[in-house]
N, C-alpha and C positions, 0 to 999 in steps of 0.2 A: 422551651425549646425554640430554636431558630425556625422561622417559617416566612413564607411569602403570603401576604394577606391583601384583601380589598376592604376598605372601610366604607365605601359606597359604590354603587354602580356608576361607571363612567366609560363612555366609548373611547377606546384607545388609551385608557389611563394606565399608569404604571402600578405594578404591584409594590406593596410596601414590605421591606425586609424588617421583621421585628421579632419580638418574643411572644409566644403564646403558650398556654398550659399544655402539658402532655395530656392527650385525650384520656377520658375515664375508661377503664377496662371493665367491660360488662361481663357477666357470667359466661356468655357464649362467644366472647371475643378472643382474638389473638392480638397481642401488641407486637407490631412489626417495626423493627429498626430499618429505616428506609435507605436503600443503597442507590436506587434509581427511580426516576418518575417520568412517565410519558407526558409530552406536551402536545396538545391537540387544539384544533380550532374551537372545540367545545369550551375549553378554558376561557378563550377570549370572548366567546358569546356569553358565557356566564358573567364575566366581568363587565361586559357591555350592557347587561341587563335584559338580554334578548329572551331569557327564559324565566323572568321573575314572576310572570303570571302562573306558570305551572310548576316551578321549583321554588318553594318558599324557604329561603336561607336566612338565618340570623347573622347580621353583620356585626363586627368584622368577620370575614370568612377566609379560611385557609383554602386556597385553590389547589387543583390537581386531581386527576381522575384515574390515574394508572400508577401502579407501584410494583416494585420488585425489592425484596429485602429479606431480613432474617428475623424469625420469631424470637422475641426475648422474654415474653411472659405470656401466660394463658389464663383465661378465666376458669371459674370453678367447674363449669359444665363442658369444658372443651375436651374432646376425646380424639380429634382427627390430627392434631398437631402438638408439637412439644418445642420447648426452647432449642434453638439451634437449627430448626428447619428452615431451608431456603424456599421461599414462597413468592407468588405473584398474584395480583388481583386487581379487579376494577371494584372499588368500594361502592356500596349502595349509594344512590344518588343523594340521599339526605345525610351521608356521612363522608363526603369527599374531604380532601385535605392532604394530598400526597406531596405538595411542595413544602415539606417540613422534614424534621428529623425522625419523627415517630408518628404512627397512625394505629388506631384500634379498629379492627375490622371483624365482623361476624365470621365465625369459622365456615359457615355455609357459603360465603362469598370468596373464599380463598382456595387456591390450588397450589400444589408443589411446583416449583420452578422446573421447567424442562432442563434436564442435566446437561444438554448440549448447547445451551445458550448462556451468554454472559448476563450479568444483572442488567446492563444497559439494553441488550437485545430483548430480554424478557419483559422489561418495563414498556417496550413499544407494542406489546401484543394484546393485552386483555380487552381494552374497549373495542378496538377494531375487530378482533377475532370473534368476540362475543356478538358484536353487531352482525358480522357475516354469518355466524352460526344461526342466530335467531331469525334472520331473514330467510336463508336458504333451507335450513333444516326444519326449524319450528314453523315458520309462517308459510313458506312456499312448498314444504315437503318435496324438495327437488329430487327427482328420480333419475336413474340411469337412462340415458338416451334422450332426455329432455333438453330443450334449448333455453339458455339463459343469456340475457344481455346485462352486462355489468358496466355502468357508467363510471367515468373517472377511474379506469382500470389501473392507473399508476398511483392512485391515492392510497391512504392508509387502509381504508375498508376495502378498496378495490383489489389491492395486491393479495390480501388474505382471501377474499371472496373468490377470485380466480382459481387459486390453488385448492380451496375447499370444494368448489364446484367440480373441478376436474377429478378430485378424489372421489366425489359422489358419482362420477361417470357421466356427467352432463357435457353437452356440446356448448362451448363458451365463446361468446363474442364480447368484446370490450371496446370502449371508446377511450381515446387518449390523444395527446398532442404529438406532433411530429417527433419531438425530442425524446419521447418515452415509448415509441413503438417497439423498439428492440427489448426494452425491459419487460413490457406487457407480454410480448411473445415468449420471452424466457421463462415467464411464470406459468405458461401452458395455454394461453388463449388460442383458440382455433382460428378465430377471426378477429382482426384488429382494425378498427375504423379510426383513421386519423381525422379528427373533427375539423382540422384546419384545411383539409382537402375535400372531404366527402360529407354528405348528409346521411347520418346513420339510418334515418327513417326511409331513405330511398334505396338502401342496399341490403337491408335486413328485413326478413318477414317470417311469419309462422313461428314466433317464439312463445314459449310457455311462461317465462318469468322475466321481469325486468327489475333490477335493483337500481333505483334512482337515488343519487346523492347531490343532484344539481338543481337548477332552478325551474321555474314554472314552464318555460318554453320547452325545455328537454322533457319534462314530465308529460306534457301534452303530446309532443311528437312521439313519445315512447308507445302511446296507444296504437300507432300505426303499425308497429312491428309485432305486436301481440296477436295471437289468434284468439278466436272466441273461446271463453273459458279460461284465458290466461290470467296472470296475476301481476299487477303493477304495485310494487312495494317501495315506498319512499322513506328515506331516513332524513330527508331535509324538509319535509312538510309538503302540503299543509296538514296539520293534525286533524284527525277525523273524530266523530262522536264516540266511536269505540275506544279510542285512546283516552278521550276525556273521561269516560266512565271508569276505565281501568286505573286511571291516575287519581281517581277520587275527586275530580274537579266538581265544583258546585254547578247548580242549574244554569247560571248566567254564562259561565265559562264553557259549559257544554254547548250552549246555543251559539256562542261565538265561534267555536271550533266547527260546529255544524255548518255555519255560514261560510267560514273560510274554505272549507273543503267541498262545498256544494257543487262548484263548477266542475272539478275533476271527477267527483263521484258521479255526477250526471252523465258526463261524456263517457266515462268508463262503462256505466250501466247500458248506455245506448249501444256499445259495441260488445256487450256480453263479457266484460272484463271486470275482475274484482280489484278495487283500489283499497289500499290500507297504508297507514302510517305507522312506523315502528320507532320507538325510542327505547334503545336497548336497556336491559336491566342486569344487575350483577347476578352471577351464577357460578359458584365454585365447581359444581358438578360438570357443567358444560365446559368450563375452562380446563377441568381435568381431562376430558376427552380431546380437547385441543392439544394439551400437553402431549398426549399419546401420539397424535398426528405429527407434531413437531419432532419428537424424538425418533419417530419412524422415517423422517425425512420427507413427509408428504406436504408439509407446510414450513416455509422458512421466512424469517422476518426480513423486511426491506427497510434499512435505516439510512439516514444521511449524515447527521452530525450529532456530536455529544458535547454538551455544555456543562461547565462546573456549576454547582448550586448557586453561588453568588451571581451568576449571569442568567438567572431564570427569566428576567425581563427581556434580555436579549434573545433568549431561546423563543419566547412567546412572539416577539416582534418578527423573528425569522420565519416562524410558521405562518404568520399572517401575510408575509410578502408573497408567498406562492413559489418561492425559489427552491423549496425543499423538493425531494423526490415526491412526485404526485401533483396532479393538476390542482390548482387553487389551494395549495398548502394543506392538503388533507392527510399527509403523512405525519408520522410521529418523530419526535426527537427525544432522546433520553437525556435527562438531567441528573448528574451524579450528585448524591447527597453525602452519604457516609462511606468512608473508606475502611 
């Protein structure tokens, strides 16, 4: 099958269009004919080798972390899906490969595509929506009336997180650039801080949760807006010891992550705030709940451009420039594969 691969880790390197075998169909798998794939900064970071210590991939590797398509075959133990079903998913991190014509995915990681979305729209959803869900629902246990700050509100995770937080009944603040203030307001944010004009840590206070997707300076400044007992949850690092243990990392890597996060954990503890790092995981059950919210109109995708399959490298370059919807290129673009 046609696919876009990396043969070695290389910062800024181009993906190679080539032939790769159709994935093996395991007993619990569905084989999906790919109609669209989401393109995200995670793909470029994997290509650059930024995650090679915590994600062990065998090269050559087909890239791609989001998919929408049609089931064409099912494994012997599959009961949830049948050929012809329209589905979407974020494959498990050790089984990525959506920049291709087909992918085999465990049925537990798959959900039915929202009926009111196109394939391209659906492909832009899984990774960012699952990240928002796992931060706000699982990790933060966000409750009605609580206050949450979402950084990069116009980015891929941010656009979904704002809508999910509003659905949960929270008071939502978000940071963004001047150009995206109107977009963030339209998604439901109660307070929008234009970081080009204001310092968020000087205008916000008494928050219960912060979702951070930015760098070290923003992470540490976020402590100032949280009240004692609040939760600072970062999806951009640094990884903490709990993540290392959950990821099955060896003793040495656990110690490295302990050291990397020691500063922010110490400062958080001093203020009575809990710090944690989240690297989202595939989960078809959660994605099914997100489908219900999309079909009910509580969450809508925010997309920018659609590229044909043969221009996948151009799509990846475009995401990296930061010109897409969302600060620093955190939004998704759909890449059409099969018609």
